[in-house]
C-alpha positions in Angstrom: -16.5 26.8 1.4 -14.1 28.5 3.9 -13.1 27.4 7.4 -15.5 29.9 8.8 -18.4 28.2 7.0 -17.5 24.8 8.5 -19.1 25.3 11.9 -19.1 21.7 13.2 -15.9 20.0 14.3 -15.1 16.9 12.2 -14.2 14.0 14.4 -11.5 11.7 12.8 -10.2 8.5 14.4 -7.0 6.6 13.6 -7.0 2.9 14.4 -3.4 2.0 14.9 -2.2 -1.6 14.4 1.2 -2.4 16.1 4.0 -1.7 13.7 2.0 0.9 11.8 4.1 3.0 9.4 5.1 6.1 11.3 5.7 8.3 8.2 2.3 7.4 6.8 0.6 8.2 10.1 2.4 11.5 10.5 1.6 12.5 6.9 -2.1 11.9 7.6 -2.4 13.7 11.0 -0.1 16.6 10.5 -2.2 18.4 7.8 -5.2 18.2 10.1 -3.3 19.7 12.9 -2.0 22.5 10.7 -5.6 23.1 9.4 -6.7 23.8 13.0 -3.7 26.2 13.5 -4.2 28.1 10.3 -8.0 28.4 10.9 -7.5 29.6 14.4 -10.0 27.1 15.7 -10.8 23.4 15.9 -11.8 22.1 12.5 -10.7 18.5 13.2 -10.6 16.6 16.4 -8.4 13.6 16.3 -8.6 10.4 18.4 -6.3 7.4 18.4 -7.5 3.8 19.0 -6.0 0.4 19.3 -7.4 -3.1 19.6 -6.0 -3.5 23.1 -6.9 0.0 24.2 -3.3 0.8 25.1 -0.3 2.6 23.6 0.8 1.3 20.2 4.4 1.0 18.9 5.1 2.3 15.4 7.4 0.9 12.8 10.3 3.0 14.3 9.5 2.1 17.9 7.9 5.4 18.7 4.9 4.8 20.9 1.5 6.5 20.4 -1.1 6.6 23.2 -4.4 5.1 22.2 -7.9 4.4 23.6 -10.0 1.3 23.3 -11.8 0.7 20.0 -14.7 3.1 19.5 -18.1 1.9 20.5 -21.4 2.6 19.0 -22.6 6.2 18.7 -19.3 7.9 19.2 -20.1 10.4 16.5 -17.0 9.8 14.5 -17.1 11.2 10.9 -14.1 9.2 9.6 -11.8 6.4 10.8 -8.5 5.4 9.2 -6.8 2.1 9.8 -3.0 2.5 9.8 -1.0 -0.7 9.4 2.6 -1.6 8.5 4.8 -4.6 8.6 3.3 -8.0 7.6 -0.3 -9.1 7.0 0.6 -12.2 9.1 0.3 -9.9 12.1 -2.9 -8.2 11.1 -5.5 -10.9 12.2 -7.7 -8.7 14.4 -11.3 -10.0 14.4 -12.3 -7.3 16.9 -11.0 -4.6 14.6 -12.9 -6.1 11.7 -16.1 -6.2 13.7 -15.6 -2.6 14.9 -15.0 -1.4 11.3 -18.2 -3.1 10.1 -20.2 -1.5 12.9 -18.8 1.9 12.1 -19.6 1.4 8.5 -23.2 0.6 9.3 -23.4 3.8 11.3 -22.4 5.8 8.2 -18.8 6.5 9.2 -16.4 7.0 6.3 -13.8 4.2 6.6 -10.3 4.6 5.3 -7.1 2.6 5.2 -3.5 3.8 5.0 -0.4 1.8 3.8 -1.4 -1.7 4.9 -4.7 -0.5 6.4 -6.8 -1.4 3.3 -5.9 -5.1 3.9 -7.8 -4.9 7.2 -10.7 -3.2 5.4 -10.7 -6.1 2.9 -10.6 -8.7 5.7 -13.7 -6.9 7.2 -15.5 -7.2 3.9 -15.7 -3.5 3.3 -14.0 -3.3 -0.1 -16.2 -5.6 -2.2 -17.2 -3.8 -5.3 -15.0 -0.8 -4.3 -12.3 1.1 -6.1 -9.3 1.1 -3.8 -5.6 1.0 -3.4 -2.9 -0.3 -1.0 0.8 0.1 -0.6 2.5 -1.7 -3.5 4.5 -3.9 -1.1 1.3 -5.4 0.3 -0.6 -5.8 -3.0 0.7 -9.3 -3.7 -0.5 -10.6 -0.3 -3.9 -8.9 -0.7 -4.4 -10.4 -4.2 -3.5 -13.9 -2.8 -5.8 -13.6 0.2 -8.7 -11.9 -1.5 -8.6 -13.0 -5.2 -11.9 -11.2 -5.9 -10.4 -7.8 -5.1 -8.1 -5.8 -7.4 -6.3 -2.8 -5.9 -5.2 0.1 -8.1 -1.6 1.2 -8.0 -2.7 4.8 -7.2 -1.5 7.1 -4.5 -4.9 7.3 -3.0 -8.5 6.5 -3.9 -11.7 8.2 -2.6 -14.7 6.0 -3.5 -17.6 7.6 -1.6 -17.4 6.4 2.0 -14.3 4.4 1.5 -10.9 6.1 1.4 -7.7 4.2 0.8 -4.1 5.4 0.5 -0.8 3.8 -0.5 1.0 5.3 2.5 4.4 6.9 2.6 4.0 10.6 1.9 0.8 10.0 -0.2 -1.4 10.8 2.8 -0.3 14.5 2.4 -2.0 14.4 -1.0 -5.0 12.5 0.3 -5.5 15.0 3.2 -5.1 17.9 0.8 -8.0 16.5 -1.2 -10.2 15.9 1.9 -9.5 19.3 3.4 -10.3 20.9 0.0 -13.5 18.8 -0.1 -14.6 20.4 3.2 -13.1 23.9 3.2 -12.2 24.7 -0.4 -9.1 24.6 -2.5 -7.6 27.9 -1.3 -7.5 26.8 2.3 -6.2 23.3 1.4 -3.4 25.0 -0.5 -2.5 27.1 2.6 -2.2 23.9 4.6 0.0 22.2 2.1 2.2 25.2 1.8 2.7 24.9 5.6 4.7 21.7 4.9 6.4 23.0 1.8 4.2 20.5 0.0 4.1 22.5 -3.2 3.6 19.7 -5.7 0.3 18.0 -4.9 0.2 14.5 -6.3 -2.8 13.4 -8.4 -4.8 10.5 -6.9 -4.0 8.2 -9.8 -0.3 9.0 -9.9 1.9 5.9 -9.6 3.2 4.7 -6.3 6.5 3.6 -7.7 9.1 5.0 -10.0 8.7 4.1 -13.7 10.3 1.0 -15.1 12.9 3.2 -16.8 13.9 4.7 -13.4 13.9 1.5 -11.5 16.0 -0.4 -14.0 18.0 2.5 -15.4 17.2 1.6 -19.0 15.4 3.5 -21.7 15.3 1.0 -24.6 11.5 0.7 -25.5 11.7 -3.0 -26.5 13.6 -3.9 -23.4 11.2 -2.0 -21.2 8.2 -3.8 -22.7 9.9 -7.1 -21.9 10.6 -6.0 -18.3 7.0 -4.9 -17.9 5.8 -8.3 -19.2 8.1 -10.1 -16.9 6.5 -8.3 -13.9 3.0 -9.2 -15.3 3.7 -12.9 -15.9 5.3 -14.0 -12.7 3.1 -17.0 -12.1 3.2 -18.2 -15.7 6.6 -17.1 -17.2 6.8 -16.6 -21.0 9.6 -18.1 -23.1 12.4 -16.1 -24.6 11.1 -16.3 -28.1 7.6 -15.0 -27.1 9.3 -12.1 -25.2 11.5 -11.3 -28.2 8.3 -10.9 -30.3 6.9 -8.5 -27.8 10.1 -6.4 -28.0 10.0 -6.5 -31.8 13.5 -8.1 -32.0 15.0 -11.5 -32.5 15.8 -13.8 -29.5 19.5 -13.3 -30.0 19.1 -9.5 -30.1 17.1 -9.7 -26.9 20.0 -11.5 -25.3 22.3 -8.7 -26.4 20.0 -6.0 -25.0 20.0 -7.7 -21.5 23.7 -8.0 -21.6 24.3 -4.4 -22.8 21.8 -2.6 -20.6 21.5 -4.8 -17.5 24.7 -6.8 -17.5 22.7 -10.0 -17.1 20.8 -12.6 -19.1 17.1 -12.9 -19.9 16.7 -15.9 -17.7 18.6 -14.4 -14.8 16.6 -11.2 -14.8 13.3 -13.1 -15.1 14.3 -15.3 -12.2 15.4 -12.3 -10.1 12.0 -10.7 -10.6 10.1 -13.8 -9.6 12.3 -14.4 -6.5 11.8 -10.8 -5.4 8.1 -11.4 -5.6 8.4 -14.7 -3.7 10.3 -12.8 -1.0 7.4 -10.4 -0.6 5.0 -13.3 -0.4 7.1 -15.0 2.3 7.0 -11.8 4.4 3.5 -10.7 3.6 1.3 -13.7 3.1 0.4 -16.9 4.9 0.9 -19.0 1.8 2.9 -22.2 2.2 6.3 -22.6 0.5 4.8 -24.9 -2.1 2.0 -22.4 -2.8 4.6 -19.6 -3.2 6.6 -21.8 -5.6 3.5 -22.2 -7.8 2.5 -18.5 -7.5 6.0 -17.5 -8.8 6.2 -20.0 -11.6 8.6 -22.6 -10.3 8.2 -26.2 -11.1 8.4 -27.5 -7.5 9.0 -26.3 -4.0 12.4 -28.0 -4.0 13.5 -26.2 -7.2 12.2 -22.9 -5.8 13.9 -23.4 -2.4 17.3 -24.1 -4.1 17.2 -21.0 -6.3 16.0 -18.9 -3.4 18.9 -20.0 -1.2 21.3 -19.3 -4.0 19.9 -15.7 -4.4 19.5 -14.8 -0.7 21.8 -17.1 1.2 19.0 -18.5 3.3 16.2 -21.0 2.8 12.6 -19.7 2.4 11.5 -21.1 5.7 14.3 -19.3 7.5 13.5 -16.0 5.9 9.9 -16.4 7.0 10.9 -16.8 10.7 12.3 -13.2 10.7 
């Protein structure tokens, strides 16, 4: 299909939550704007909405004008929820009700960056394949234990479209534009932004373990991966050594040589980093976060957290 074959204008709404990620939002709307310019006519008509019907501040403080939430029969084809910051600030029952109504009308519903969290809260992701920005995944898993996001750049599951955010919406919009107007036209739009390497939907959101930790020893990488998988129920050093295919003493030497730390210190660091994300992203109590990160008590967790970050968990939560 070519742009000339797409006679109707596709109406796309963006529901902006205060503090929404500006880069993710721009990466989503700009390809649609470029598509209109390249086609020489309006292929996509964009509308911005907010729960209060007024301008919405982004993560950087830039303000985007917005209209009240769409009502019934607005003729929208797609609506994307854009959210950033903390799920603690995303309790918007009116948004949930609006999304459910739009879904009943057959509108394709999407979420960008933290947006899928609001889709989950609205009950629109049950039984669906979806993703969310990796930073928000721990909070979503704690709040909705029956849901399991994929660490993909974006996922299109019929009338549900989710994206990890960042620059991944460039890839998502390439796919949606290609779906409507064909691969050749979508490539012209991507070239407009020098977006020459189109990411696959299932491509990872984060750098590989080797890149993140700066190590390439396969045994050590297998242990680091297992550490990230077993935050709630940490494994002992002997078990981890078996996973790496080395002795426990040799595992100690690997941590010292490649990471300049110890097995226990690295494991604790990973668990405390996860705890920090939960403090910022979830409504869990300090005691619940201690359990979720494998610490024996809230007191023990709080002491180690203060040693690592210089502040008590409750003080970090106030920021």
